[in-house]
C-alpha positions in Angstrom: -17.3 -11.8 -4.8 -18.9 -8.8 -3.4 -20.0 -8.0 -0.3 -23.3 -7.4 1.0 -24.0 -5.4 4.2 -26.7 -3.1 6.0 -26.2 0.1 6.7 -29.0 2.3 8.0 -31.8 0.2 7.0 -29.9 0.1 3.2 -28.3 -2.9 1.5 -24.7 -2.0 0.3 -22.4 -3.9 -1.6 -19.0 -3.6 -1.5 -15.9 -3.7 -3.1 -13.5 -6.3 -0.9 -10.6 -5.1 -2.8 -10.6 -1.6 -2.0 -13.6 -1.4 0.6 -16.0 0.8 -1.0 -19.9 0.8 -1.1 -22.5 1.0 -3.5 -26.2 0.8 -3.9 -26.0 -0.6 -7.1 -24.6 -4.3 -7.5 -23.8 -3.9 -10.5 -20.8 -1.3 -9.5 -19.6 -3.2 -7.0 -18.7 -5.7 -9.2 -17.1 -3.5 -11.7 -15.1 -1.9 -8.9 -13.6 -5.5 -7.6 -13.0 -5.9 -11.1 -11.0 -3.2 -12.2 -9.1 -3.1 -8.6 -8.5 -7.1 -8.6 -6.8 -6.3 -12.9 -4.9 -3.3 -11.9 -4.4 -2.6 -8.7 -5.8 0.6 -8.0 -9.2 2.6 -8.4 -10.9 3.6 -11.3 -12.6 7.1 -10.8 -15.2 6.6 -13.2 -16.8 3.9 -11.2 -15.8 5.0 -8.0 -18.0 8.0 -8.6 -20.7 5.7 -8.0 -20.1 4.8 -4.2 -21.8 6.0 -1.5 -18.4 7.7 0.2 -18.4 10.2 -3.3 -22.4 10.8 -3.3 -23.2 14.5 -2.0 -25.7 14.7 0.2 -27.9 17.6 0.5 -27.8 18.7 4.0 -30.5 21.2 4.9 -29.8 22.6 8.7 
């Protein structure tokens, strides 16, 4: 079961297997199912993780 957390006023869903965070519950569920079955991460799934999103830094 994915974990729901609050971070920077956003609700995120965390894969309890690998710890990646997702804005969409569906991706967190897919990640957790993959991790449990394969004992690894799937690059096509983790590409949607908040940790892998590139933020535009206009400084």
